[in-house]
C-alpha positions as a Markdown table, in Angstrom:
| # | Residue | x | y | z |
|---|---|---|---|---|
| 1 | Met | -151.4 | 220.6 | -65.1 |
| 2 | Leu | -155.1 | 220.1 | -64.2 |
| 3 | Asn | -154.6 | 216.4 | -64.6 |
| 4 | Leu | -152.6 | 216.6 | -61.5 |
| 5 | Leu | -155.4 | 217.6 | -59.4 |
| 6 | Pro | -157.6 | 214.7 | -57.6 |
| 7 | Leu | -160.9 | 214.5 | -59.3 |
| 8 | Trp | -162.9 | 215.7 | -56.1 |
| 9 | Ala | -160.7 | 218.9 | -56.3 |
| 10 | Leu | -161.2 | 219.6 | -60.1 |
| 11 | Pro | -164.7 | 221.2 | -59.9 |
| 12 | Ile | -163.8 | 223.3 | -56.9 |
| 13 | Phe | -160.5 | 224.4 | -58.5 |
| 14 | Leu | -162.5 | 225.1 | -61.7 |
| 15 | Ala | -165.1 | 227.3 | -60.1 |
| 16 | Tyr | -162.5 | 229.4 | -58.3 |
| 17 | Trp | -160.6 | 229.8 | -61.4 |
| 18 | Val | -163.7 | 231.1 | -63.1 |
| 19 | Ile | -164.3 | 233.4 | -60.3 |
| 20 | Leu | -160.9 | 234.9 | -60.5 |
| 21 | Ile | -161.2 | 235.3 | -63.9 |
| 22 | Val | -164.5 | 237.3 | -63.8 |
| 23 | Leu | -163.3 | 239.5 | -60.7 |
| 24 | Leu | -159.8 | 240.1 | -62.7 |
| 25 | Ile | -161.9 | 241.6 | -65.5 |
| 26 | Ser | -164.0 | 243.5 | -63.2 |
| 27 | Asp | -161.3 | 245.0 | -61.5 |
| 28 | Asp | -160.3 | 248.7 | -62.5 |
| 29 | Arg | -156.5 | 248.0 | -63.9 |
| 30 | Glu | -154.5 | 248.9 | -66.8 |
| 31 | Pro | -155.7 | 246.8 | -69.8 |
| 32 | Ala | -152.4 | 245.5 | -70.5 |
| 33 | Leu | -151.9 | 244.2 | -66.9 |
| 34 | Thr | -155.4 | 242.5 | -66.9 |
| 35 | Val | -154.7 | 240.7 | -70.5 |
| 36 | Ala | -151.2 | 239.7 | -69.1 |
| 37 | Trp | -152.9 | 237.9 | -66.1 |
| 38 | Leu | -155.9 | 236.6 | -68.3 |
| 39 | Phe | -153.2 | 234.8 | -70.5 |
| 40 | Ile | -151.4 | 233.5 | -67.2 |
| 41 | Leu | -154.5 | 232.1 | -65.9 |
| 42 | Val | -156.0 | 230.5 | -69.2 |
| 43 | Phe | -152.8 | 228.9 | -70.4 |
| 44 | Ile | -151.2 | 227.9 | -67.1 |
| 45 | Pro | -154.3 | 227.6 | -64.9 |
| 46 | Val | -152.8 | 225.8 | -61.8 |
| 47 | Leu | -149.7 | 227.9 | -61.6 |
| 48 | Gly | -151.6 | 230.9 | -62.8 |
| 49 | Val | -154.0 | 230.6 | -59.7 |
| 50 | Phe | -151.1 | 230.1 | -57.5 |
| 51 | Leu | -149.3 | 233.4 | -58.7 |
| 52 | Tyr | -152.2 | 235.5 | -58.8 |
| 53 | Ile | -153.1 | 234.7 | -55.1 |
| 54 | Phe | -149.6 | 235.7 | -54.0 |
| 55 | Ile | -148.7 | 238.6 | -56.3 |
| 56 | Gly | -151.7 | 239.5 | -58.5 |
| 57 | Arg | -154.4 | 240.5 | -56.4 |
| 58 | Asp | -155.6 | 244.0 | -56.2 |
| 59 | Trp | -155.6 | 244.6 | -52.6 |
| 60 | Lys | -157.1 | 248.1 | -53.2 |
| 61 | Val | -160.2 | 246.2 | -54.6 |
| 62 | Val | -160.0 | 243.8 | -51.9 |
| 63 | Ala | -160.0 | 246.1 | -49.0 |
| 64 | Gln | -162.7 | 248.2 | -50.2 |
| 65 | Arg | -164.9 | 245.1 | -50.6 |
| 66 | Arg | -164.1 | 244.3 | -46.8 |
| 67 | Gly | -164.4 | 247.7 | -45.6 |
| 68 | Trp | -160.9 | 248.0 | -44.3 |
| 69 | Ile | -160.3 | 251.5 | -45.8 |
| 70 | Ser | -163.6 | 253.0 | -44.7 |
| 71 | Thr | -163.0 | 251.8 | -41.2 |
| 72 | Met | -159.5 | 253.0 | -40.8 |
| 73 | Leu | -160.3 | 256.2 | -42.5 |
| 74 | Ala | -163.3 | 257.0 | -40.1 |
| 75 | Leu | -160.9 | 256.1 | -37.0 |
| 76 | Gln | -158.2 | 258.5 | -38.2 |
| 77 | Ile | -160.6 | 261.4 | -38.8 |
| 78 | Glu | -162.3 | 261.1 | -35.6 |
| 79 | Asn | -159.1 | 261.0 | -33.7 |
| 80 | Leu | -156.7 | 263.3 | -35.5 |
| 81 | Asp | -159.3 | 266.1 | -36.3 |
| 82 | Pro | -158.8 | 267.5 | -32.8 |
| 83 | Ile | -155.0 | 267.6 | -33.4 |
| 84 | Tyr | -155.3 | 269.3 | -36.9 |
| 85 | Arg | -158.1 | 272.0 | -35.4 |
| 86 | Arg | -155.6 | 273.0 | -32.8 |
| 87 | Asn | -152.8 | 273.5 | -35.1 |
| 88 | Ala | -154.8 | 275.1 | -37.7 |
| 89 | Ala | -152.7 | 278.4 | -37.6 |
| 90 | Ala | -149.7 | 276.1 | -38.8 |
| 91 | Ser | -151.9 | 275.2 | -42.1 |
| 92 | Ala | -152.7 | 278.9 | -42.4 |
| 93 | Arg | -149.1 | 279.9 | -42.1 |
| 94 | Phe | -148.2 | 277.3 | -44.7 |
| 95 | Arg | -150.6 | 278.8 | -47.1 |
| 96 | Lys | -149.2 | 282.5 | -46.7 |
| 97 | Leu | -145.5 | 281.1 | -47.2 |
| 98 | Trp | -146.2 | 278.6 | -50.1 |
| 99 | Ala | -149.4 | 279.6 | -52.0 |
| 100 | Gly | -149.0 | 279.1 | -55.8 |
| 101 | Thr | -145.7 | 276.9 | -55.3 |
| 102 | Pro | -145.2 | 273.2 | -55.8 |
| 103 | Ala | -145.1 | 272.9 | -52.1 |
| 104 | Glu | -148.7 | 274.0 | -51.9 |
| 105 | His | -149.8 | 271.5 | -54.7 |
| 106 | Ile | -148.2 | 268.7 | -53.0 |
| 107 | Ala | -149.8 | 269.3 | -49.6 |
| 108 | Asn | -153.3 | 269.8 | -51.4 |
| 109 | Ala | -152.8 | 266.4 | -53.0 |
| 110 | Val | -151.7 | 264.5 | -49.9 |
| 111 | Ser | -154.4 | 265.9 | -48.1 |
| 112 | Ala | -156.9 | 265.0 | -50.5 |
| 113 | Gln | -155.8 | 261.5 | -50.6 |
| 114 | Glu | -155.4 | 260.4 | -47.0 |
| 115 | Val | -155.9 | 261.8 | -43.4 |
| 116 | Ser | -152.8 | 264.1 | -43.4 |
| 117 | Ser | -152.5 | 267.9 | -42.9 |
| 118 | Ile | -149.6 | 270.3 | -42.2 |
| 119 | Leu | -148.2 | 270.0 | -38.5 |
| 120 | Pro | -145.7 | 271.9 | -36.9 |
| 121 | Ala | -142.4 | 270.5 | -35.3 |
| 122 | Thr | -140.9 | 271.8 | -32.5 |
| 123 | Ser | -137.5 | 270.5 | -33.7 |
| 124 | Ile | -136.3 | 268.5 | -36.6 |
| 125 | Glu | -132.8 | 267.0 | -36.8 |
| 126 | Leu | -131.3 | 265.1 | -39.9 |
| 127 | Tyr | -129.1 | 262.2 | -39.3 |
| 128 | Val | -127.0 | 260.8 | -42.3 |
| 129 | Ser | -125.1 | 258.4 | -40.1 |
| 130 | Gly | -126.2 | 255.3 | -38.2 |
| 131 | His | -123.8 | 255.8 | -35.4 |
| 132 | Asp | -125.4 | 259.3 | -34.6 |
| 133 | Lys | -128.8 | 258.2 | -35.2 |
| 134 | Phe | -128.8 | 255.3 | -32.9 |
| 135 | Ala | -126.8 | 257.1 | -30.1 |
| 136 | Arg | -129.6 | 259.7 | -30.0 |
| 137 | Leu | -132.4 | 257.0 | -30.2 |
| 138 | Lys | -130.7 | 255.2 | -27.2 |
| 139 | Glu | -130.5 | 258.4 | -25.2 |
| 140 | Asp | -134.4 | 259.0 | -25.9 |
| 141 | Leu | -135.3 | 255.4 | -25.0 |
| 142 | Thr | -133.3 | 255.8 | -21.7 |
| 143 | Glu | -135.2 | 258.9 | -21.0 |
| 144 | Ala | -138.8 | 257.6 | -21.8 |
| 145 | Arg | -141.3 | 258.3 | -19.1 |
| 146 | Arg | -144.5 | 256.6 | -20.4 |
| 147 | Phe | -144.3 | 254.6 | -23.5 |
| 148 | Ile | -142.3 | 253.5 | -26.4 |
| 149 | His | -143.7 | 252.3 | -29.7 |
| 150 | Leu | -141.2 | 250.9 | -32.2 |
| 151 | Gln | -142.0 | 249.7 | -35.8 |
| 152 | Tyr | -139.2 | 248.2 | -38.2 |
| 153 | Phe | -139.2 | 246.3 | -41.5 |
| 154 | Ile | -136.2 | 244.6 | -40.3 |
| 155 | Trp | -135.2 | 243.7 | -36.6 |
| 156 | Glu | -131.9 | 242.1 | -36.3 |
| 157 | Arg | -130.1 | 240.1 | -33.7 |
| 158 | Asp | -126.7 | 241.8 | -33.0 |
| 159 | Arg | -124.7 | 244.1 | -30.8 |
| 160 | Leu | -127.0 | 247.1 | -31.4 |
| 161 | Thr | -130.3 | 245.1 | -30.6 |
| 162 | Ala | -128.8 | 243.7 | -27.7 |
| 163 | Glu | -128.1 | 247.4 | -26.3 |
| 164 | Val | -131.6 | 248.5 | -27.5 |
| 165 | Val | -133.2 | 245.3 | -25.7 |
| 166 | Gly | -131.3 | 246.1 | -22.5 |
| 167 | Ile | -132.7 | 249.7 | -22.4 |
| 168 | Leu | -136.1 | 248.4 | -23.1 |
| 169 | Lys | -136.0 | 245.6 | -20.4 |
| 170 | Gln | -135.0 | 248.4 | -18.0 |
| 171 | Lys | -137.9 | 250.6 | -19.1 |
| 172 | Leu | -140.5 | 247.8 | -18.7 |
| 173 | Ser | -139.1 | 247.4 | -15.0 |
| 174 | Glu | -139.9 | 250.9 | -14.6 |
| 175 | Gly | -143.6 | 250.2 | -15.8 |
| 176 | Leu | -143.4 | 251.9 | -19.1 |
| 177 | Glu | -145.7 | 250.5 | -21.9 |
| 178 | Val | -143.4 | 248.9 | -24.8 |
| 179 | Arg | -145.0 | 248.0 | -28.1 |
| 180 | Ile | -142.9 | 246.4 | -31.0 |
| 181 | Thr | -143.9 | 245.5 | -34.6 |
| 182 | Phe | -141.6 | 244.3 | -37.2 |
| 183 | Asp | -142.2 | 243.0 | -40.7 |
| 184 | Tyr | -142.4 | 239.1 | -40.6 |
| 185 | Leu | -140.6 | 238.4 | -44.0 |
| 186 | Gly | -138.3 | 241.4 | -43.7 |
| 187 | Ser | -137.1 | 239.9 | -40.2 |
| 188 | Ile | -137.5 | 236.2 | -41.0 |
| 189 | Ser | -133.8 | 235.3 | -41.1 |
| 190 | Phe | -132.9 | 236.9 | -37.7 |
| 191 | His | -133.3 | 234.8 | -34.3 |
| 192 | Lys | -136.2 | 236.0 | -32.1 |
| 193 | Ser | -134.7 | 235.3 | -28.8 |
| 194 | Glu | -134.3 | 239.0 | -27.6 |
| 195 | Leu | -137.8 | 239.8 | -28.8 |
| 196 | Asn | -139.0 | 236.7 | -27.0 |
| 197 | Glu | -137.3 | 238.0 | -23.8 |
| 198 | Leu | -138.8 | 241.4 | -24.0 |
| 199 | Lys | -142.3 | 239.6 | -24.3 |
| 200 | Thr | -141.5 | 237.8 | -21.4 |
| 201 | Ala | -140.6 | 240.9 | -19.6 |
| 202 | Gly | -143.8 | 242.5 | -20.5 |
| 203 | Ala | -143.5 | 243.9 | -23.8 |
| 204 | Gln | -146.1 | 243.7 | -26.7 |
| 205 | Val | -144.3 | 242.3 | -29.7 |
| 206 | Arg | -145.9 | 241.4 | -32.8 |
| 207 | Ala | -144.8 | 240.4 | -36.3 |
| 208 | Asp | -146.8 | 242.3 | -39.1 |
| 209 | Val | -148.0 | 240.9 | -42.2 |
| 210 | Thr | -148.1 | 237.3 | -41.4 |
| 211 | Asp | -150.9 | 236.5 | -43.9 |
| 212 | Ile | -149.5 | 234.0 | -46.5 |
| 213 | Ala | -151.7 | 235.6 | -49.1 |
| 214 | Arg | -150.2 | 239.0 | -48.5 |
| 215 | Val | -146.5 | 237.9 | -48.3 |
| 216 | Asn | -145.7 | 239.9 | -51.5 |
| 217 | Tyr | -146.9 | 243.1 | -49.9 |
| 218 | Arg | -144.5 | 244.1 | -46.8 |
| 219 | Asn | -144.5 | 246.7 | -44.1 |
| 220 | His | -141.4 | 248.8 | -45.2 |
| 221 | Arg | -142.0 | 251.5 | -42.6 |
| 222 | Lys | -139.5 | 252.3 | -39.8 |
| 223 | Ile | -141.1 | 254.4 | -36.8 |
| 224 | Ala | -140.1 | 255.2 | -33.4 |
| 225 | Val | -142.4 | 257.1 | -31.1 |
| 226 | Ile | -141.5 | 258.1 | -27.5 |
| 227 | Asp | -143.9 | 259.4 | -25.1 |
| 228 | Gly | -145.9 | 261.1 | -27.9 |
| 229 | Glu | -143.4 | 263.8 | -28.0 |
| 230 | Ile | -140.5 | 262.4 | -29.8 |
| 231 | Gly | -140.4 | 260.8 | -33.4 |
| 232 | Tyr | -138.1 | 258.9 | -35.5 |
| 233 | Thr | -138.4 | 257.7 | -39.2 |
| 234 | Gly | -136.1 | 257.3 | -42.3 |
| 235 | Gly | -134.3 | 254.6 | -43.9 |
| 236 | Met | -132.6 | 252.7 | -41.0 |
| 237 | Asn | -133.8 | 249.4 | -39.7 |
| 238 | Met | -132.9 | 248.2 | -36.2 |
| 239 | Gly | -129.3 | 246.5 | -36.8 |
| 240 | Gln | -125.7 | 247.0 | -36.3 |
| 241 | Glu | -125.1 | 246.9 | -40.1 |
| 242 | Tyr | -126.9 | 250.2 | -40.4 |
| 243 | Ile | -124.3 | 251.7 | -38.1 |
| 244 | Asp | -121.2 | 250.2 | -39.6 |
| 245 | Gly | -122.1 | 248.3 | -42.7 |
| 246 | Gly | -121.7 | 244.8 | -41.1 |
| 247 | Glu | -119.8 | 241.9 | -42.8 |
| 248 | Arg | -121.0 | 242.8 | -46.0 |
| 249 | Phe | -120.3 | 246.5 | -46.8 |
| 250 | Ala | -117.3 | 248.7 | -45.9 |
| 251 | Thr | -119.8 | 251.5 | -44.7 |
| 252 | Trp | -123.4 | 251.9 | -44.8 |
| 253 | Arg | -124.8 | 255.4 | -45.9 |
| 254 | Asp | -128.3 | 256.3 | -44.8 |
| 255 | Thr | -130.7 | 258.9 | -43.8 |
| 256 | His | -133.1 | 259.5 | -40.9 |
| 257 | Leu | -135.0 | 262.2 | -39.2 |
| 258 | Arg | -135.9 | 262.9 | -35.7 |
| 259 | Ile | -138.9 | 265.2 | -34.8 |
| 260 | Thr | -140.4 | 266.6 | -31.6 |
| 261 | Gly | -143.6 | 268.4 | -30.9 |
| 262 | Gln | -147.0 | 268.2 | -32.6 |
| 263 | Ala | -145.9 | 266.5 | -35.9 |
| 264 | Val | -145.0 | 263.5 | -33.9 |
| 265 | Ala | -148.9 | 262.6 | -34.1 |
| 266 | Ala | -148.6 | 261.9 | -37.8 |
| 267 | Leu | -146.0 | 259.2 | -36.9 |
| 268 | Glu | -148.0 | 257.9 | -34.0 |
| 269 | Lys | -151.2 | 257.8 | -36.4 |
| 270 | Leu | -149.5 | 255.4 | -38.7 |
| 271 | Phe | -148.2 | 253.1 | -35.7 |
| 272 | Ala | -151.9 | 253.0 | -34.0 |
| 273 | Ala | -153.5 | 252.4 | -37.3 |
| 274 | Arg | -151.4 | 249.3 | -37.9 |
| 275 | Trp | -151.7 | 248.1 | -34.5 |
| 276 | Tyr | -155.2 | 248.5 | -34.3 |
| 277 | Glu | -155.7 | 246.5 | -37.7 |
| 278 | Arg | -153.5 | 243.6 | -36.4 |
| 279 | Ala | -155.1 | 243.8 | -33.0 |
| 280 | Lys | -158.4 | 243.5 | -34.9 |
| 281 | Gly | -159.6 | 246.4 | -33.1 |
| 282 | Arg | -158.9 | 245.1 | -29.4 |
| 283 | Glu | -156.5 | 247.9 | -28.5 |
| 284 | Asp | -156.8 | 251.5 | -29.6 |
| 285 | Leu | -153.8 | 253.7 | -29.4 |
| 286 | Phe | -155.4 | 256.8 | -30.9 |
| 287 | Lys | -156.2 | 258.0 | -27.4 |
| 288 | Pro | -154.9 | 261.4 | -26.4 |
| 289 | Glu | -152.2 | 260.0 | -24.1 |
| 290 | Tyr | -150.4 | 258.4 | -26.8 |
| 291 | Met | -150.5 | 261.9 | -28.9 |
| 292 | Pro | -148.6 | 264.9 | -28.4 |
| 293 | Ala | -149.7 | 267.3 | -25.7 |
| 294 | Pro | -151.2 | 270.4 | -26.8 |
| 295 | Asp | -148.8 | 273.5 | -27.4 |
| 296 | Pro | -150.4 | 276.6 | -28.0 |
| 297 | Gly | -147.6 | 278.5 | -29.5 |
| 298 | Ala | -146.1 | 275.5 | -31.8 |
| 299 | Ala | -148.5 | 276.4 | -34.9 |
| 300 | Glu | -147.0 | 279.7 | -35.1 |
| 301 | Thr | -143.3 | 278.9 | -35.0 |
| 302 | Gly | -142.7 | 275.3 | -35.6 |
| 303 | Thr | -141.1 | 273.8 | -38.8 |
| 304 | Leu | -143.9 | 272.9 | -41.0 |
| 305 | Leu | -144.1 | 269.2 | -42.4 |
| 306 | Gln | -146.5 | 266.6 | -43.5 |
| 307 | Val | -146.3 | 263.1 | -43.5 |
| 308 | Thr | -147.6 | 261.0 | -46.6 |
| 309 | Ala | -148.0 | 257.3 | -46.3 |
| 310 | Gln | -149.2 | 254.5 | -48.7 |
| 311 | Gly | -149.8 | 250.7 | -48.9 |
| 312 | Val | -151.1 | 248.2 | -51.5 |
| 313 | Glu | -154.4 | 248.5 | -49.8 |
| 314 | Asn | -155.0 | 252.1 | -50.0 |
| 315 | Pro | -156.9 | 253.6 | -52.9 |
| 316 | Trp | -154.3 | 256.3 | -53.6 |
| 317 | Ser | -150.4 | 255.9 | -53.9 |
| 318 | Ser | -150.3 | 259.2 | -52.1 |
| 319 | Ala | -146.3 | 259.1 | -51.5 |
| 320 | Arg | -145.5 | 258.0 | -55.1 |
| 321 | Arg | -147.9 | 260.9 | -56.4 |
| 322 | Ala | -146.4 | 263.6 | -54.2 |
| 323 | His | -143.1 | 262.7 | -55.9 |
| 324 | Met | -144.7 | 263.1 | -59.1 |
| 325 | Ile | -146.2 | 266.4 | -58.5 |
| 326 | Ala | -143.0 | 267.5 | -57.0 |
| 327 | Ile | -140.8 | 266.5 | -60.0 |
| 328 | Gly | -143.3 | 267.6 | -62.6 |
| 329 | Gln | -143.6 | 271.0 | -61.0 |
| 330 | Ala | -140.1 | 271.7 | -60.2 |
| 331 | His | -138.8 | 274.9 | -61.5 |
| 332 | Lys | -135.1 | 274.6 | -61.2 |
| 333 | Ser | -133.8 | 271.2 | -59.7 |
| 334 | Val | -134.9 | 268.0 | -58.4 |
| 335 | Trp | -132.2 | 265.7 | -56.8 |
| 336 | Ile | -133.4 | 262.1 | -55.8 |
| 337 | Gln | -131.8 | 259.5 | -53.7 |
| 338 | Ser | -132.7 | 255.8 | -53.5 |
| 339 | Pro | -130.8 | 252.7 | -53.3 |
| 340 | Tyr | -132.7 | 251.1 | -56.2 |
| 341 | Phe | -134.0 | 252.6 | -59.3 |
| 342 | Ile | -137.1 | 250.4 | -60.8 |
| 343 | Pro | -139.5 | 253.1 | -61.3 |
| 344 | Asp | -143.1 | 252.5 | -62.5 |
| 345 | Tyr | -143.6 | 254.2 | -65.8 |
| 346 | Ser | -145.6 | 257.2 | -64.9 |
| 347 | Leu | -142.9 | 258.4 | -62.5 |
| 348 | Tyr | -140.0 | 257.4 | -65.0 |
| 349 | Asp | -141.8 | 259.6 | -67.7 |
| 350 | Thr | -142.2 | 262.5 | -65.2 |
| 351 | Met | -138.4 | 262.5 | -64.3 |
| 352 | Ile | -137.7 | 262.2 | -68.2 |
| 353 | Asp | -140.2 | 265.3 | -68.8 |
| 354 | Ala | -138.5 | 267.3 | -66.1 |
| 355 | Ala | -135.2 | 266.5 | -67.5 |
| 356 | Leu | -136.2 | 267.5 | -71.1 |
| 357 | Ala | -137.8 | 270.7 | -69.8 |
| 358 | Gly | -134.3 | 271.9 | -68.5 |
| 359 | Val | -134.8 | 271.0 | -64.9 |
| 360 | Asp | -131.7 | 269.9 | -63.0 |
| 361 | Val | -132.8 | 266.2 | -62.4 |
| 362 | Arg | -130.1 | 264.3 | -60.4 |
| 363 | Phe | -130.6 | 260.4 | -59.3 |
| 364 | Met | -128.2 | 258.7 | -57.0 |
| 365 | Met | -128.3 | 255.1 | -56.2 |
| 366 | Thr | -125.9 | 252.6 | -54.7 |
| 367 | Gly | -122.9 | 251.5 | -56.9 |
| 368 | Val | -122.2 | 248.5 | -54.3 |
| 369 | Pro | -125.2 | 246.4 | -54.8 |
| 370 | Asp | -126.8 | 244.2 | -51.9 |
| 371 | Lys | -129.2 | 242.5 | -54.5 |
| 372 | Lys | -127.5 | 241.6 | -58.0 |
| 373 | Ile | -130.9 | 241.3 | -59.8 |
| 374 | Pro | -132.4 | 244.8 | -58.8 |
| 375 | Phe | -129.0 | 246.3 | -59.5 |
| 376 | Ala | -129.1 | 244.6 | -63.2 |
| 377 | Ala | -132.6 | 245.8 | -63.6 |
| 378 | Ala | -131.8 | 249.6 | -62.8 |
| 379 | Gln | -129.4 | 249.7 | -65.5 |
| 380 | Thr | -132.4 | 249.2 | -68.2 |
| 381 | Tyr | -133.5 | 252.7 | -67.1 |
| 382 | Phe | -130.4 | 254.9 | -67.4 |
| 383 | Lys | -130.2 | 255.7 | -71.2 |
| 384 | Lys | -133.5 | 257.4 | -71.6 |
| 385 | Leu | -132.9 | 259.7 | -68.6 |
| 386 | Leu | -129.4 | 260.5 | -69.7 |
| 387 | Asp | -130.4 | 261.3 | -73.1 |
| 388 | Ala | -133.0 | 263.6 | -71.6 |
| 389 | Gly | -130.5 | 265.5 | -69.8 |
| 390 | Gly | -130.6 | 263.9 | -66.3 |
| 391 | Arg | -127.6 | 262.9 | -64.4 |
| 392 | Ile | -127.1 | 259.4 | -62.4 |
| 393 | Tyr | -124.6 | 258.8 | -59.8 |
| 394 | Gln | -123.6 | 255.6 | -58.1 |
| 395 | Tyr | -122.2 | 255.6 | -54.6 |
| 396 | Glu | -119.2 | 253.6 | -54.1 |
| 397 | Ala | -117.8 | 254.1 | -50.8 |
| 398 | Gly | -120.2 | 251.3 | -49.2 |
| 399 | Phe | -123.9 | 250.4 | -49.5 |
| 400 | Phe | -126.1 | 253.3 | -49.9 |
| 401 | His | -129.7 | 253.3 | -48.5 |
| 402 | Ser | -131.1 | 257.0 | -48.3 |
| 403 | Lys | -134.5 | 257.8 | -49.4 |
| 404 | Thr | -134.6 | 261.7 | -50.0 |
| 405 | Ile | -136.0 | 264.3 | -52.4 |
| 406 | Val | -134.9 | 268.0 | -52.8 |
| 407 | Val | -137.1 | 270.1 | -54.9 |
| 408 | Asp | -135.8 | 273.5 | -56.1 |
| 409 | Asp | -133.4 | 273.8 | -53.0 |
| 410 | Glu | -136.6 | 275.0 | -51.0 |
| 411 | Ile | -138.5 | 271.8 | -49.9 |
| 412 | Cys | -137.5 | 268.3 | -49.4 |
| 413 | Ala | -138.8 | 264.9 | -48.1 |
| 414 | Val | -137.0 | 262.0 | -46.3 |
| 415 | Gly | -138.6 | 258.8 | -45.6 |
| 416 | Thr | -138.6 | 254.8 | -46.4 |
| 417 | Met | -139.9 | 254.9 | -50.1 |
| 418 | Asn | -137.5 | 253.6 | -52.5 |
| 419 | Met | -137.6 | 254.3 | -56.4 |
| 420 | Asp | -138.8 | 250.8 | -57.2 |
| 421 | Val | -141.9 | 249.2 | -57.8 |
| 422 | Arg | -142.1 | 247.5 | -54.6 |
| 423 | Ser | -142.0 | 250.6 | -52.6 |
| 424 | Leu | -143.9 | 252.7 | -55.1 |
| 425 | Lys | -147.1 | 250.3 | -55.5 |
| 426 | Leu | -146.5 | 247.2 | -53.0 |
| 427 | His | -145.1 | 248.0 | -49.9 |
| 428 | Lys | -146.4 | 250.2 | -46.7 |
| 429 | Glu | -144.1 | 253.2 | -47.2 |
| 430 | Leu | -144.0 | 256.9 | -45.7 |
| 431 | Met | -142.3 | 260.0 | -46.6 |
| 432 | Val | -142.0 | 263.2 | -44.4 |
| 433 | Trp | -142.3 | 266.5 | -46.6 |
| 434 | Val | -140.5 | 269.4 | -45.0 |
| 435 | Phe | -141.5 | 272.8 | -46.1 |
| 436 | Asp | -138.5 | 274.7 | -44.6 |
| 437 | Gln | -135.6 | 276.2 | -47.0 |
| 438 | Gly | -133.1 | 275.8 | -44.2 |
| 439 | Phe | -133.7 | 272.1 | -43.9 |
| 440 | Ala | -134.1 | 271.4 | -47.5 |
| 441 | His | -130.6 | 273.0 | -47.7 |
| 442 | Gln | -129.2 | 270.4 | -45.1 |
| 443 | Val | -130.5 | 267.6 | -47.0 |
| 444 | Arg | -129.2 | 269.1 | -50.4 |
| 445 | Asp | -125.6 | 269.6 | -48.8 |
| 446 | Ser | -125.5 | 266.0 | -47.7 |
| 447 | Phe | -126.4 | 265.0 | -51.4 |
| 448 | Val | -123.5 | 267.3 | -52.4 |
| 449 | Glu | -121.1 | 265.7 | -49.8 |
| 450 | Asp | -122.3 | 262.1 | -51.0 |
| 451 | Met | -121.5 | 263.1 | -54.6 |
| 452 | Glu | -117.7 | 263.0 | -53.7 |
| 453 | His | -118.1 | 259.2 | -53.3 |
| 454 | Cys | -119.9 | 258.8 | -56.4 |
| 455 | Arg | -119.2 | 257.7 | -60.0 |
| 456 | Leu | -121.0 | 259.7 | -62.5 |
| 457 | Val | -122.8 | 257.3 | -65.1 |
| 458 | Thr | -122.2 | 258.4 | -68.5 |
| 459 | Ile | -123.9 | 257.5 | -71.8 |
| 460 | Glu | -120.7 | 255.8 | -72.9 |
| 461 | Asp | -121.1 | 253.6 | -69.9 |
| 462 | Val | -124.7 | 252.5 | -71.2 |
| 463 | Leu | -123.7 | 252.1 | -74.5 |
| 464 | Ser | -120.5 | 249.9 | -73.7 |
| 465 | Val | -122.4 | 247.2 | -71.9 |
| 466 | Gly | -122.2 | 243.9 | -74.1 |
| 467 | Arg | -125.1 | 242.3 | -75.7 |
| 468 | Val | -125.3 | 239.5 | -73.2 |
| 469 | Ala | -125.1 | 241.8 | -70.3 |
| 470 | His | -128.1 | 243.9 | -71.9 |
| 471 | Phe | -130.1 | 240.9 | -72.3 |
| 472 | Gly | -129.5 | 240.1 | -68.6 |
| 473 | His | -130.3 | 243.4 | -67.5 |
| 474 | Gln | -133.7 | 243.3 | -69.4 |
| 475 | Ala | -134.6 | 239.8 | -68.1 |
| 476 | Ala | -134.0 | 241.0 | -64.6 |
| 477 | Arg | -136.5 | 244.1 | -65.5 |
| 478 | Leu | -139.2 | 241.4 | -66.0 |
| 479 | Phe | -139.2 | 240.6 | -62.5 |
| 480 | Ser | -139.7 | 244.1 | -61.0 |
| 481 | Asn | -142.8 | 243.5 | -59.1 |
| 482 | Val | -141.1 | 240.8 | -56.8 |
| 483 | Leu | -137.4 | 242.1 | -56.7 |
């Protein structure tokens, strides 16, 4: 393929090719992965360089070289420290309640990996219906007094977005600040006329992750922050199909959270950090006016939670590691929901270890796929987990998009992270860990209700797959990094 290059470009390409190989060998990666990329670069150099640029670079290393991580850490520490200090009693209460339990180990690990501490929520509400969630969100948007910050992986153009845009236009006319960011590739298929109308009306609207070299690494988070006092996150993007299933599905089952109080700072921190980076430091949203106002009594009475977030450029995959700690240290049960099941091997082995040890491991995914290849790849992970004693459920009433985990019926997490390689290692994700038994029971009960609409996968189902279909499933698994 080198002969396809013009003569003047050949020396430049070869120099770049050599530099890539040196950097690849120098990076701290799994040896098997390094060898695989070396093989590609050596034997198909032109295509190999192209593939490496788009899906092979270790952005943790790139970010460290460019100083992104240290800059953002310093900014977050400086601005979040006052909030964590004034809520120190919440951390002390957490240590007293959860000492020596998996909850304490999860919290310790998250705090060690990122700027995140225990914060109290004045209220926390669970939404398992898009209709209910968006009805409440529209009420909160209508009642906003100072600012609205919205971040979604997908922003569609339909009946819901028309209603939301109408509300936002009204708030802009009242003098409120409105900022919206959406993932460029995640929203690429939807017309931007409504968002452009908001721009014209005075909103700041920005597409995220527009760098072509990072096209494989999306911002999958969903965050809404209103006046620094109300926050939303979970699996639902901005679109009508998250309410009624749209044209493709009979229903759409998802999970979202609404929180109020001091804990909203953890969501605003993530929005502010991404906005700061996209604005190249020209706009700082870490200021006190964008954070929750002090509440002296919150630390003693609020629901205790901690937000863990990760992205491909971060040195730790803290959300994934929190899952691993939770699964590995569960005493009785660990129930997980995700639309997809293409785990990395460390997390997969942790699930198998827990099942072998007698822990009630249950995994629920969609049985009505939106993408055939990831659904096929998921089948290849069933047998070992079933053999180990785990249980797998496929939701068949519609599309299933919930991302939750419940441990020992005592603690739980709800957020944006799927159980697939893209979420676990490539995307920007977040999970909200809630250290409250009553709330964990709510998430568990929703799991039980979902089981009524599921098919239990058996080992007989797995063994009955024909050779051709099995080969197709294994072939689909090869593309796990780009599914």
